[in-house]
VOPAGU-2260 file (C-alpha; in pm, 1 decimal, decimal comma):
REM VOPAGU-2260
SITE   aa  ch    i         X         Y         Z
SITE  MET   A    0    2557,9    -428,2   -1686,3
SITE  SER   A    1    2337,2    -431,2   -1977,7
SITE  GLN   A    2    1966,2    -449,7   -1930,4
SITE  THR   A    3    1949,8    -772,6   -2068,4
SITE  SER   A    4    2215,9    -944,8   -1905,5
SITE  GLN   A    5    2098,9    -776,6   -1607,7
SITE  SER   A    6    1781,1    -880,9   -1644,6
SITE  ALA   A    7    1887,7   -1246,3   -1773,8
SITE  THR   A    8    1993,2   -1303,9   -1391,1
SITE  ARG   A    9    1714,1   -1182,5   -1210,7
SITE  PRO   A   10    1546,4   -1568,6   -1185,1
SITE  GLN   A   11    1892,7   -1691,1   -1049,5
SITE  ALA   A   12    1895,0   -1406,1    -762,9
SITE  THR   A   13    1590,4   -1563,0    -604,5
SITE  GLY   A   14    1838,2   -1877,9    -520,3
SITE  GLY   A   15    1682,0   -2116,8    -748,7
SITE  LYS   A   16    1376,3   -2246,2    -592,8
SITE  THR   A   17    1085,0   -2243,3    -799,1
SITE  PHE   A   18     718,2   -2197,9    -702,7
SITE  PHE   A   19     523,7   -2395,6    -983,2
SITE  GLY   A   20     830,6   -2342,0   -1219,8
SITE  HIS   A   21     841,1   -1988,9   -1173,3
SITE  PRO   A   22    1074,0   -1783,8    -964,1
SITE  ARG   A   23     981,7   -1838,2    -563,5
SITE  MET   A   24     930,7   -1534,2    -439,4
SITE  LEU   A   25     630,8   -1531,4    -672,0
SITE  ALA   A   26     431,0   -1669,7    -381,9
SITE  ASN   A   27     522,3   -1412,9    -118,9
SITE  LEU   A   28     446,2   -1088,6    -353,7
SITE  PHE   A   29      69,7   -1266,4    -437,7
SITE  SER   A   30      -4,8   -1331,6    -121,6
SITE  VAL   A   31      28,0    -974,0      -1,3
SITE  GLU   A   32    -156,0    -869,7    -261,1
SITE  LEU   A   33    -407,8   -1139,2    -213,2
SITE  TRP   A   34    -477,5    -927,3     124,2
SITE  GLU   A   35    -466,3    -639,5     -12,5
SITE  ARG   A   36    -735,0    -737,7    -286,6
SITE  PHE   A   37    -948,9    -883,2       4,0
SITE  SER   A   38    -940,6    -542,0     154,3
SITE  PHE   A   39   -1026,9    -345,1    -115,8
SITE  TYR   A   40   -1289,9    -550,9    -258,8
SITE  GLY   A   41   -1472,9    -614,1      46,6
SITE  MET   A   42   -1470,3    -271,5     113,7
SITE  GLN   A   43   -1536,2    -172,4    -267,4
SITE  GLY   A   44   -1827,5    -455,7    -299,8
SITE  ILE   A   45   -2080,2    -266,1     -10,2
SITE  LEU   A   46   -1903,5     110,4    -112,8
SITE  LEU   A   47   -2201,0     168,1    -380,3
SITE  TYR   A   48   -2485,2      62,7    -152,6
SITE  TYR   A   49   -2341,6     251,8     158,2
SITE  MET   A   50   -2345,7     544,0     -33,4
SITE  TYR   A   51   -2710,9     533,9    -190,1
SITE  PHE   A   52   -2898,5     313,9      86,2
SITE  SER   A   53   -3083,6     540,8     301,7
SITE  VAL   A   54   -3001,1     659,2     632,7
SITE  ALA   A   55   -3267,6     431,2     728,5
SITE  GLU   A   56   -3117,9     150,2     595,6
SITE  GLY   A   57   -2739,2     239,3     730,1
SITE  GLY   A   58   -2615,8     444,0     452,6
SITE  LEU   A   59   -2559,2     802,8     350,3
SITE  GLY   A   60   -2865,4     852,5     113,7
SITE  ILE   A   61   -2643,2    1006,4    -176,0
SITE  ASP   A   62   -2797,7    1043,7    -498,9
SITE  GLU   A   63   -2795,1     714,6    -698,8
SITE  GLY   A   64   -2605,2     891,0   -1007,5
SITE  ILE   A   65   -2383,2    1072,1    -785,1
SITE  ALA   A   66   -2323,5     782,1    -587,8
SITE  THR   A   67   -2201,0     572,6    -931,9
SITE  GLY   A   68   -1982,5     863,1   -1022,4
SITE  LEU   A   69   -1845,2     896,8    -675,7
SITE  VAL   A   70   -1738,1     516,1    -734,4
SITE  GLY   A   71   -1595,5     560,7   -1065,8
SITE  ALA   A   72   -1387,7     858,3    -962,6
SITE  TYR   A   73   -1272,0     683,9    -668,8
SITE  GLY   A   74   -1206,5     360,8    -877,2
SITE  GLY   A   75   -1012,8     584,3   -1077,0
SITE  GLY   A   76    -832,8     755,9    -803,0
SITE  VAL   A   77    -667,9     454,0    -686,9
SITE  TYR   A   78    -494,8     395,4   -1037,3
SITE  LEU   A   79    -419,1     782,9   -1099,9
SITE  SER   A   80    -228,9     729,1    -727,3
SITE  SER   A   81       7,5     493,1    -889,5
SITE  ILE   A   82     132,8     749,0   -1073,8
SITE  LEU   A   83     264,4     920,3    -733,5
SITE  GLY   A   84     394,6     567,3    -578,8
SITE  ALA   A   85     572,7     478,2    -889,1
SITE  TRP   A   86     729,4     850,8    -876,0
SITE  VAL   A   87     820,8     806,0    -488,1
SITE  SER   A   88     945,1     413,9    -556,0
SITE  ASP   A   89    1192,4     500,5    -867,8
SITE  ARG   A   90    1308,0     829,8    -714,1
SITE  LEU   A   91    1310,8     804,5    -320,6
SITE  LEU   A   92    1216,1     489,1    -147,4
SITE  GLY   A   93    1255,4     238,8    -369,5
SITE  SER   A   94     977,0     -62,3    -457,9
SITE  GLU   A   95     980,7    -215,8    -103,2
SITE  LYS   A   96     903,7      38,0     114,0
SITE  VAL   A   97     666,3     178,0    -108,7
SITE  LEU   A   98     425,2     -84,1     -74,1
SITE  PHE   A   99     483,7    -177,3     306,6
SITE  TYR   A  100     404,1     211,1     403,5
SITE  SER   A  101     100,6     237,7     116,4
SITE  GLY   A  102     -18,9     -76,8     312,1
SITE  ILE   A  103     -54,4      96,2     648,2
SITE  MET   A  104    -258,7     361,5     446,3
SITE  ILE   A  105    -465,2     122,2     315,5
SITE  MET   A  106    -556,1     -28,5     682,5
SITE  PHE   A  107    -562,5     327,0     816,5
SITE  GLY   A  108    -828,7     420,7     487,9
SITE  HIS   A  109   -1057,3      71,9     613,0
SITE  ILE   A  110   -1023,7     212,8    1018,8
SITE  ALA   A  111   -1157,4     602,9     927,6
SITE  LEU   A  112   -1422,1     383,8     698,2
SITE  ALA   A  113   -1527,7     143,6     997,7
SITE  LEU   A  114   -1484,4     388,7    1294,8
SITE  ILE   A  115   -1624,9     780,7    1165,3
SITE  PRO   A  116   -1968,8     766,1    1081,0
SITE  GLY   A  117   -2101,2    1024,0     789,4
SITE  THR   A  118   -1926,1    1151,8     498,3
SITE  VAL   A  119   -1645,0    1258,0     700,4
SITE  GLY   A  120   -1571,3     911,7     759,4
SITE  LEU   A  121   -1631,2     822,6     371,4
SITE  ALA   A  122   -1390,1    1135,4     236,3
SITE  ILE   A  123   -1117,1    1037,1     481,6
SITE  GLY   A  124   -1126,5     661,1     402,7
SITE  LEU   A  125   -1108,8     649,6      42,5
SITE  VAL   A  126    -866,6     892,2       7,2
SITE  LEU   A  127    -607,0     675,6     225,4
SITE  VAL   A  128    -728,8     389,4      57,2
SITE  ALA   A  129    -670,6     531,5    -288,4
SITE  VAL   A  130    -349,6     641,1    -221,3
SITE  GLY   A  131    -219,4     370,0     -14,5
SITE  SER   A  132    -381,5      75,4    -331,7
SITE  GLY   A  133    -184,5     283,1    -575,0
SITE  GLY   A  134     118,9     298,5    -479,8
SITE  LEU   A  135     110,9     -84,5    -390,1
SITE  LYS   A  136     -36,1    -198,3    -708,9
SITE  ALA   A  137     267,0       9,8    -909,7
SITE  THR   A  138     486,3    -149,1    -670,8
SITE  ALA   A  139     395,9    -547,0    -683,7
SITE  THR   A  140     335,3    -564,9   -1019,2
SITE  SER   A  141     635,2    -375,4   -1094,7
SITE  LEU   A  142     845,2    -626,0    -832,7
SITE  VAL   A  143     678,6    -965,3   -1021,7
SITE  GLY   A  144     855,8    -828,0   -1328,7
SITE  SER   A  145    1177,8    -816,1   -1174,3
SITE  LEU   A  146    1181,8   -1174,0   -1132,1
SITE  TYR   A  147    1143,8   -1304,6   -1492,9
SITE  GLY   A  148    1415,5   -1181,4   -1787,2
SITE  GLU   A  149    1313,3    -947,9   -2085,2
SITE  LYS   A  150    1239,2   -1289,1   -2323,3
SITE  ASP   A  151    1184,5   -1513,8   -2045,3
SITE  GLU   A  152     826,4   -1731,3   -2217,9
SITE  ARG   A  153     717,5   -1757,9   -1845,8
SITE  ARG   A  154     656,0   -1399,3   -1783,8
SITE  ASP   A  155     281,4   -1414,9   -1885,0
SITE  ALA   A  156     246,1   -1737,6   -1720,1
SITE  GLY   A  157     382,9   -1587,4   -1402,8
SITE  PHE   A  158     147,9   -1278,1   -1458,1
SITE  SER   A  159    -200,1   -1463,0   -1477,5
SITE  ILE   A  160     -24,9   -1694,7   -1129,0
SITE  PHE   A  161      14,9   -1422,3    -949,7
SITE  TYR   A  162    -381,3   -1256,3   -1050,1
SITE  MET   A  163    -515,7   -1625,4    -982,0
SITE  GLY   A  164    -362,1   -1553,3    -664,0
SITE  VAL   A  165    -451,1   -1236,9    -577,4
SITE  ASN   A  166    -831,7   -1251,1    -655,2
SITE  ILE   A  167    -838,7   -1531,4    -386,4
SITE  GLY   A  168    -873,6   -1223,5    -195,7
SITE  GLY   A  169   -1129,1   -1084,3    -474,3
SITE  LEU   A  170   -1368,5   -1333,5    -374,5
SITE  VAL   A  171   -1357,5   -1382,2      17,1
SITE  GLY   A  172   -1346,2   -1037,0      47,3
SITE  PRO   A  173   -1705,6    -936,6     -79,9
SITE  LEU   A  174   -1838,9   -1255,5     116,4
SITE  LEU   A  175   -1741,4   -1165,5     413,0
SITE  THR   A  176   -1764,4    -777,3     405,3
SITE  GLY   A  177   -2111,0    -854,6     230,5
SITE  LEU   A  178   -2212,9   -1092,3     508,2
SITE  ALA   A  179   -2076,9    -818,7     762,0
SITE  HIS   A  180   -2271,7    -551,9     629,1
SITE  VAL   A  181   -2602,0    -747,3     627,6
SITE  GLN   A  182   -2588,8    -886,4     952,3
SITE  LEU   A  183   -2452,2    -616,9    1182,3
SITE  GLY   A  184   -2405,2    -369,3     970,5
SITE  PHE   A  185   -2177,5    -156,9     658,9
SITE  HIS   A  186   -1974,5     -72,8     932,0
SITE  TYR   A  187   -1852,4    -414,7    1029,7
SITE  GLY   A  188   -1822,3    -427,6     694,8
SITE  PHE   A  189   -1565,0    -195,1     642,5
SITE  GLY   A  190   -1363,5    -284,7     966,4
SITE  LEU   A  191   -1318,0    -655,6     819,2
SITE  ALA   A  192   -1151,8    -496,7     523,6
SITE  ALA   A  193    -918,8    -320,2     811,2
SITE  ILE   A  194    -869,3    -635,0     980,7
SITE  GLY   A  195    -741,1    -854,6     644,4
SITE  MET   A  196    -520,6    -522,3     540,4
SITE  ALA   A  197    -346,4    -572,8     908,0
SITE  ILE   A  198    -336,9    -941,8     792,8
SITE  GLY   A  199    -134,9    -868,8     476,5
SITE  LEU   A  200      66,0    -634,5     674,1
SITE  THR   A  201     149,3    -893,6     944,0
SITE  GLN   A  202     288,4   -1109,5     656,6
SITE  TYR   A  203     480,8    -898,8     418,9
SITE  ALA   A  204     674,2    -788,9     749,7
SITE  LEU   A  205     770,3   -1134,4     792,9
SITE  THR   A  206     883,6   -1181,7     449,8
SITE  ARG   A  207    1011,8    -895,0     278,4
SITE  LYS   A  208    1379,0    -988,1     427,3
SITE  ASN   A  209    1311,4   -1257,5     127,6
SITE  LEU   A  210    1265,5   -1025,4    -144,5
SITE  PRO   A  211    1557,2    -955,0    -413,0
SITE  GLU   A  212    1847,7    -721,0    -312,8
SITE  GLU   A  213    1731,2    -456,9    -641,2
SITE  SER   A  214    1389,0    -393,1    -460,4
SITE  HIS   A  215    1583,2    -221,0    -248,2
SITE  HIS   A  216    1748,7     -10,5    -419,9
SITE  VAL   A  217    1584,4     332,3    -611,2
SITE  ALA   A  218    1628,3     292,2    -945,3
SITE  ASN   A  219    1643,3     691,1   -1068,4
SITE  PRO   A  220    1744,8     833,0    -735,4
SITE  LEU   A  221    1616,6    1167,3    -698,4
SITE  PRO   A  222    1996,1    1438,9    -665,5
SITE  ARG   A  223    1948,9    1607,0    -262,3
SITE  SER   A  224    1946,4    1942,6    -422,5
SITE  HIS   A  225    1652,3    1869,6    -547,5
SITE  PHE   A  226    1395,1    1771,5    -256,2
SITE  GLY   A  227    1351,2    2122,0    -197,1
SITE  LYS   A  228    1193,2    2228,1    -502,1
SITE  VAL   A  229    1008,1    1873,1    -512,1
SITE  ALA   A  230     839,4    1906,2    -126,8
SITE  GLY   A  231     732,6    2304,1    -238,3
SITE  ILE   A  232     572,1    2137,4    -597,9
SITE  GLY   A  233     395,4    1873,7    -337,7
SITE  ILE   A  234     253,9    2127,7     -83,5
SITE  GLY   A  235     111,3    2366,2    -343,7
SITE  GLY   A  236     -61,8    2087,5    -502,4
SITE  LEU   A  237    -214,0    1976,8    -165,1
SITE  VAL   A  238    -262,8    2335,8     -98,7
SITE  VAL   A  239    -485,8    2364,5    -460,7
SITE  VAL   A  240    -648,6    2046,3    -370,7
SITE  VAL   A  241    -765,8    2173,3     -65,9
SITE  LEU   A  242    -852,0    2521,9    -185,9
SITE  ALA   A  243   -1085,3    2392,4    -462,8
SITE  VAL   A  244   -1295,2    2197,1    -266,8
SITE  ALA   A  245   -1360,7    2440,1       6,5
SITE  LEU   A  246   -1472,0    2727,0    -248,9
SITE  GLY   A  247   -1724,7    2429,9    -462,8
SITE  LEU   A  248   -1465,6    2414,5    -761,5
SITE  VAL   A  249   -1461,3    2034,6    -699,3
SITE  THR   A  250   -1775,0    1880,8    -592,9
SITE  ALA   A  251   -1930,2    1556,0    -566,1
SITE  GLU   A  252   -2116,2    1595,4    -874,8
SITE  ASN   A  253   -1807,5    1716,5   -1078,0
SITE  LEU   A  254   -1532,1    1507,3    -943,6
SITE  ALA   A  255   -1573,6    1202,6   -1181,5
SITE  PRO   A  256   -1500,8    1431,1   -1513,2
SITE  ILE   A  257   -1224,4    1600,6   -1332,3
SITE  MET   A  258   -1092,8    1295,6   -1263,5
SITE  ALA   A  259   -1116,5    1184,9   -1598,1
SITE  TRP   A  260    -932,7    1473,2   -1725,4
SITE  LEU   A  261    -637,5    1445,7   -1487,1
SITE  ALA   A  262    -592,6    1136,1   -1607,0
SITE  ILE   A  263    -569,5    1208,1   -1946,6
SITE  LEU   A  264    -329,9    1498,3   -1930,7
SITE  ALA   A  265    -131,2    1282,0   -1701,9
SITE  ALA   A  266     -85,2    1021,4   -1900,3
SITE  VAL   A  267      13,1    1250,9   -2239,4
SITE  ALA   A  268     283,6    1422,6   -1964,3
SITE  TYR   A  269     418,6    1107,5   -1873,0
SITE  PHE   A  270     471,4     926,5   -2219,4
SITE  ALA   A  271     592,4    1324,2   -2308,4
SITE  VAL   A  272     865,8    1328,5   -2000,4
SITE  ILE   A  273     942,1     898,5   -2122,5
SITE  LEU   A  274     978,1     983,5   -2480,4
SITE  SER   A  275    1206,1    1277,0   -2474,1
SITE  SER   A  276    1495,3    1164,3   -2141,6
SITE  LYS   A  277    1774,9    1099,0   -2321,2
SITE  LYS   A  278    1835,8     812,5   -2085,3
SITE  VAL   A  279    1603,1     661,1   -2335,8
SITE  THR   A  280    1767,2     435,6   -2596,9
SITE  PRO   A  281    1603,3     430,2   -2918,2
SITE  LEU   A  282    1513,4      91,0   -2931,1
SITE  GLU   A  283    1350,1     171,7   -2611,5
SITE  ARG   A  284    1179,2     472,2   -2779,5
SITE  GLY   A  285    1020,2     260,8   -3044,6
SITE  ARG   A  286     889,7      26,2   -2777,5
SITE  VAL   A  287     693,8     352,4   -2602,0
SITE  TYR   A  288     590,5     489,8   -2921,9
SITE  ALA   A  289     383,0      96,7   -2966,0
SITE  PHE   A  290     282,1     128,9   -2629,2
SITE  ILE   A  291       5,9     394,2   -2657,0
SITE  PRO   A  292    -228,0     234,2   -2881,8
SITE  LEU   A  293    -254,0     -25,0   -2649,7
SITE  PHE   A  294    -274,7     209,6   -2370,7
SITE  ILE   A  295    -622,7     341,7   -2534,6
SITE  GLY   A  296    -744,0     -27,0   -2602,8
SITE  SER   A  297    -656,2     -79,0   -2251,9
SITE  ALA   A  298    -828,9     208,8   -2129,9
SITE  ALA   A  299   -1158,7     125,6   -2333,8
SITE  PHE   A  300   -1154,1    -251,1   -2208,9
SITE  TRP   A  301   -1196,3    -120,8   -1834,9
SITE  ALA   A  302   -1451,9     147,3   -1890,0
SITE  LEU   A  303   -1634,8    -147,7   -1951,6
SITE  PHE   A  304   -1469,2    -430,2   -1744,8
SITE  GLN   A  305   -1495,8    -166,0   -1448,1
SITE  GLN   A  306   -1873,1     -94,4   -1465,2
SITE  GLN   A  307   -1871,7    -453,5   -1224,3
SITE  PHE   A  308   -1921,7    -216,5    -972,2
SITE  THR   A  309   -2124,4      99,8   -1074,9
SITE  VAL   A  310   -2421,0     -36,9   -1317,1
SITE  VAL   A  311   -2366,2    -416,6   -1267,2
SITE  ALA   A  312   -2384,3    -337,4    -882,9
SITE  LEU   A  313   -2703,1    -154,2    -953,0
SITE  TYR   A  314   -2808,3    -424,1   -1182,8
SITE  ALA   A  315   -2737,4    -675,9    -881,2
SITE  ASP   A  316   -2944,1    -472,0    -631,3
SITE  LYS   A  317   -3262,3    -410,0    -878,5
SITE  GLN   A  318   -3253,3    -663,7   -1182,9
SITE  LEU   A  319   -3130,4    -974,9   -1030,9
SITE  ASP   A  320   -3309,1   -1224,6    -918,4
SITE  ARG   A  321   -3141,5   -1314,8    -557,8
SITE  ASN   A  322   -3371,2   -1565,7    -428,2
SITE  LEU   A  323   -3158,8   -1890,5    -320,9
SITE  PHE   A  324   -3408,0   -2148,7    -198,8
SITE  GLY   A  325   -3593,6   -1893,5      17,4
SITE  TRP   A  326   -3302,2   -1692,0      98,9
SITE  GLU   A  327   -3191,9   -1401,7     -61,6
SITE  MET   A  328   -2848,2   -1356,8    -122,1
SITE  PRO   A  329   -2647,6   -1078,7     -35,9
SITE  ALA   A  330   -2633,2    -805,3    -358,1
SITE  SER   A  331   -2218,9    -782,0    -300,4
SITE  TRP   A  332   -2183,0   -1151,4    -337,8
SITE  VAL   A  333   -2211,0   -1075,9    -733,1
SITE  GLN   A  334   -1845,3    -942,2    -724,5
SITE  SER   A  335   -1706,8   -1259,9    -604,6
SITE  ILE   A  336   -1855,9   -1467,7    -938,8
SITE  ASN   A  337   -1552,6   -1305,0   -1145,4
SITE  PRO   A  338   -1284,8   -1404,8    -878,8
SITE  VAL   A  339   -1418,2   -1784,1    -826,6
SITE  PHE   A  340   -1355,4   -1763,3   -1271,8
SITE  ILE   A  341   -1024,3   -1617,9   -1226,8
SITE  ILE   A  342    -902,4   -1860,4    -968,5
SITE  ILE   A  343   -1022,2   -2116,4   -1219,9
SITE  PHE   A  344    -930,1   -2040,1   -1537,4
SITE  ALA   A  345    -621,9   -1812,6   -1447,5
SITE  GLY   A  346    -408,6   -2141,1   -1406,4
SITE  ILE   A  347    -573,9   -2286,9   -1749,3
SITE  PHE   A  348    -446,0   -1960,6   -1949,9
SITE  ALA   A  349    -145,8   -1985,2   -1787,7
SITE  THR   A  350     -66,2   -2329,2   -1890,2
SITE  ILE   A  351    -146,9   -2276,6   -2213,1
SITE  TRP   A  352      83,0   -1968,8   -2302,3
SITE  THR   A  353     328,3   -2188,4   -2123,1
SITE  LYS   A  354     314,9   -2479,0   -2360,8
SITE  LEU   A  355     223,0   -2256,2   -2627,6
SITE  GLY   A  356     580,2   -2018,8   -2545,5
SITE  PRO   A  357     636,4   -1826,3   -2850,9
SITE  LYS   A  358     376,5   -1967,7   -3085,6
SITE  GLN   A  359      85,2   -1805,5   -2839,6
SITE  PRO   A  360     -37,0   -1479,3   -2967,8
SITE  GLY   A  361     135,4   -1133,1   -2917,9
SITE  SER   A  362      72,5    -895,6   -2654,4
SITE  PRO   A  363    -151,9    -648,6   -2899,5
SITE  LEU   A  364    -344,8    -956,7   -3028,9
SITE  LYS   A  365    -396,8   -1058,5   -2698,0
SITE  PHE   A  366    -579,4    -709,1   -2621,7
SITE  ALA   A  367    -763,4    -692,3   -2896,3
SITE  ILE   A  368    -961,2   -1013,3   -2834,1
SITE  GLY   A  369   -1000,2    -886,3   -2447,7
SITE  LEU   A  370   -1163,7    -591,0   -2587,0
SITE  ALA   A  371   -1404,3    -792,1   -2825,5
SITE  VAL   A  372   -1543,4   -1041,7   -2550,1
SITE  MET   A  373   -1585,4    -795,2   -2307,6
SITE  GLY   A  374   -1772,0    -595,9   -2642,5
SITE  LEU   A  375   -2008,9    -987,2   -2624,6
SITE  ALA   A  376   -2021,0    -955,9   -2254,3
SITE  PHE   A  377   -2223,7    -618,8   -2264,1
SITE  LEU   A  378   -2448,1    -751,7   -2553,6
SITE  ALA   A  379   -2556,7   -1055,3   -2393,0
SITE  PHE   A  380   -2743,4    -808,8   -2142,8
SITE  ILE   A  381   -2964,1    -750,5   -2450,5
SITE  PRO   A  382   -3188,2   -1029,7   -2468,3
SITE  LEU   A  383   -3285,1    -973,1   -2036,0
SITE  SER   A  384   -3374,9    -587,2   -2084,6
SITE  GLY   A  385   -3721,4    -489,6   -2014,5
SITE  ALA   A  386   -3847,2    -771,3   -1781,1
SITE  GLY   A  387   -3862,5    -577,0   -1452,8
SITE  ALA   A  388   -3700,9    -580,9   -1104,7
SITE  ASN   A  389   -3616,9    -926,2   -1016,6
SITE  SER   A  390   -3622,3   -1064,1   -1297,3
SITE  THR   A  391   -3288,0   -1232,4   -1428,0
SITE  PRO   A  392   -3161,0   -1554,4   -1339,2
SITE  LEU   A  393   -2846,5   -1571,1   -1140,3
SITE  LEU   A  394   -2711,4   -1832,0   -1355,5
SITE  ALA   A  395   -2743,8   -1548,9   -1605,2
SITE  MET   A  396   -2548,8   -1298,3   -1487,5
SITE  ALA   A  397   -2296,9   -1553,4   -1378,1
SITE  GLY   A  398   -2251,1   -1628,8   -1747,7
SITE  ILE   A  399   -2216,8   -1248,5   -1811,0
SITE  LEU   A  400   -1928,6   -1274,7   -1590,7
SITE  PHE   A  401   -1807,7   -1545,6   -1717,8
SITE  LEU   A  402   -1732,2   -1355,1   -2062,1
SITE  PHE   A  403   -1602,2   -1058,9   -1800,6
SITE  THR   A  404   -1325,9   -1334,4   -1676,3
SITE  MET   A  405   -1244,1   -1420,3   -2031,5
SITE  ALA   A  406   -1184,8   -1048,7   -2146,0
SITE  GLU   A  407    -942,3    -969,6   -1852,1
SITE  LEU   A  408    -711,8   -1319,1   -1866,3
SITE  PHE   A  409    -627,1   -1208,6   -2223,3
SITE  LEU   A  410    -533,8    -860,2   -2134,7
SITE  SER   A  411    -481,5    -737,0   -1770,7
SITE  PRO   A  412    -185,8   -1004,5   -1698,8
SITE  THR   A  413     -48,1    -929,3   -2073,6
SITE  GLY   A  414     -92,9    -564,5   -1970,6
SITE  SER   A  415      77,3    -603,0   -1672,8
SITE  SER   A  416     346,3    -794,4   -1844,4
SITE  ILE   A  417     358,3    -588,0   -2165,1
SITE  SER   A  418     440,7    -274,0   -1935,9
SITE  THR   A  419     761,1    -437,4   -1782,9
SITE  LYS   A  420     846,8    -555,0   -2090,0
SITE  LEU   A  421     842,2    -253,3   -2320,0
SITE  ALA   A  422     934,7     -35,8   -2046,6
SITE  PRO   A  423    1234,5     141,6   -2049,0
SITE  LYS   A  424    1534,1      68,0   -1779,7
SITE  ALA   A  425    1521,0     443,3   -1655,3
SITE  PHE   A  426    1147,2     411,7   -1599,1
SITE  GLN   A  427    1058,8      59,3   -1500,2
SITE  THR   A  428     812,9     136,3   -1251,0
SITE  GLN   A  429     643,2     452,1   -1413,8
SITE  MET   A  430     562,4     215,3   -1740,6
SITE  VAL   A  431     325,8     -19,4   -1495,4
SITE  ALA   A  432     186,5     330,3   -1346,2
SITE  LEU   A  433     137,8     411,6   -1720,4
SITE  PHE   A  434     -56,8      87,9   -1715,1
SITE  LEU   A  435    -261,4     116,3   -1428,7
SITE  LEU   A  436    -345,7     519,5   -1583,7
SITE  SER   A  437    -503,8     341,1   -1816,5
SITE  ILE   A  438    -702,6     139,3   -1602,7
SITE  SER   A  439    -758,9     482,6   -1383,4
SITE  LEU   A  440    -884,6     655,3   -1684,0
SITE  GLY   A  441   -1122,3     341,4   -1748,1
SITE  THR   A  442   -1212,9     346,4   -1393,9
SITE  THR   A  443   -1316,7     695,7   -1411,8
SITE  LEU   A  444   -1511,7     673,5   -1728,3
SITE  ALA   A  445   -1711,9     353,7   -1609,6
SITE  GLY   A  446   -1854,6     562,6   -1291,8
SITE  ILE   A  447   -1931,7     904,9   -1551,9
SITE  LEU   A  448   -2103,4     566,0   -1808,3
SITE  ALA   A  449   -2318,7     466,5   -1549,1
SITE  GLY   A  450   -2510,1     783,6   -1574,8
SITE  TYR   A  451   -2678,6     700,8   -1890,6
SITE  TYR   A  452   -2799,1     371,5   -1767,2
SITE  ASP   A  453   -3120,0     365,3   -1740,9
SITE  PRO   A  454   -3331,4      26,3   -1594,6
SITE  ALA   A  455   -3612,6     126,2   -1775,4
SITE  ASN   A  456   -3440,9     159,5   -2154,6
SITE  GLU   A  457   -3165,4     -97,8   -2089,0
SITE  ALA   A  458   -3072,5    -239,3   -2440,7
SITE  PRO   A  459   -2961,4     113,6   -2591,7
SITE  TYR   A  460   -2724,7     115,2   -2339,8
SITE  PHE   A  461   -2606,9    -203,9   -2371,3
SITE  GLY   A  462   -2585,9    -223,3   -2736,4
SITE  PHE   A  463   -2402,4      98,9   -2789,2
SITE  ILE   A  464   -2148,9      14,2   -2521,3
SITE  GLY   A  465   -2121,8    -355,8   -2680,9
SITE  VAL   A  466   -2020,6    -326,5   -3009,3
SITE  THR   A  467   -1855,7      -7,1   -2958,2
SITE  ALA   A  468   -1565,4    -222,8   -2783,7
SITE  ILE   A  469   -1564,7    -490,8   -3088,5
SITE  ILE   A  470   -1497,5    -246,7   -3336,4
SITE  LEU   A  471   -1233,9    -141,9   -3130,7
SITE  GLY   A  472   -1084,1    -477,0   -3062,8
SITE  VAL   A  473   -1114,2    -537,0   -3467,3
SITE  ALA   A  474    -913,0    -201,9   -3509,1
SITE  LEU   A  475    -648,8    -314,3   -3277,8
SITE  ALA   A  476    -653,6    -665,8   -3392,9
SITE  ILE   A  477    -561,7    -493,5   -3787,6
SITE  ALA   A  478    -322,2    -287,4   -3607,9
SITE  ALA   A  479    -102,8    -557,3   -3406,2
SITE  PRO   A  480     125,7    -670,7   -3739,0
SITE  SER   A  481     223,5    -288,0   -3714,7
SITE  LEU   A  482     282,5    -286,3   -3391,0
SITE  LYS   A  483     505,2    -609,1   -3363,3
SITE  LYS   A  484     754,8    -466,0   -3566,1
SITE  ILE   A  485     808,0    -164,3   -3365,1
SITE  MET   A  486     802,8    -383,9   -3037,9
SITE  GLY   A  487    1195,0    -423,5   -3081,4
SITE  GLY   A  488    1133,2    -829,3   -3006,9
SITE  VAL   A  489     883,9    -804,0   -2734,6
SITE  ARG   A  490     598,0   -1019,2   -2771,7
């Protein structure tokens, strides 16, 4: 069966039932990811504070600059590990099993953060959550893409609805874990994240049988004769990592730059493998080439957006006036502002794209708009700069994060969607991993850039980053017509 005809039958494989006009299985998939986001963002909402708060305040007392770099490296590791999850999905287990086992790993990571004190618990917990989240993210996105035909105009809208659902978890997670941290301590917050993931796993176990039949299949099975070679490479890689840490070659101070270079090298290698594969047709190869500038634009976008967990988190703790009628709001609650806007506006965006149909902007132009708006969000910090501690009104921060959200809704669902539309048949999940790899690089850069942020002299930092993003957005908009020509009819 050809790729086009196979894709065209996917929606009917769900039995014809719909979820707000979309394949019914969309509801099951975003429900699973909702709980993953609850645990992931709930933990991440208090993670930076846990690192740099003093021991007397229940934290680890890590230097702020090192802590922001570690948060960026951890976030980059989440998306970098999506490559491993995608490969295991495409070559060994299939998307459905990888998603389930990844969820188990995430749950145990949160349990480690909750129960094991000190840097040992931090290290074990973050590694487990990073690897597990990478596997879950790659497979969940790929499964959503499998619900739509290649030219189905509902695809971008479907990803927007999926995005709205998972952001419910992103909203509630930081609220509850932040409150638990303030009232009971950091480890209770991490414990709540573990409970959230356990709920998600239970829900998935009860509904996984309803996933499309193709989700249980391995797209490109690894020959059994290669199992020993792959196992040897995996064990060898693990030994190298352990030795590098033991010998002091990898430290907390240099982890973020190392992660950034790993993401760059992995991206180059991945593009080379896909473009040189004999299983990729000339049409598919042209589409992969078109994805390269989108990859670069995505990495730049996430280098700004993911500063919600580095610079914006620091800003919320030190510069933001969090007094609400005599009660001080937990700093971590700022992380829930963006999900509120996502929940409100994702459906609106989905409706707009559905109504516009073929008249909606193409994916490269959506990327360009997202980058430019992200730049404007950072420029909006400049009028607030230099006013001192606890000087920024909460409403002003909400306005800036509203711009974050508008930028995100132009680029993030579109990026997930375009990675499935441009994917060669033999590399479907792994193309999704490439998009997630751009997030890995951007997230790591967010931690590195945060090291240049100086609360005493903020304007140059916000100005340089904001203007750079706008320039990149304009460049991508100019290149959009040329990219359209080599995308082979994909929008």
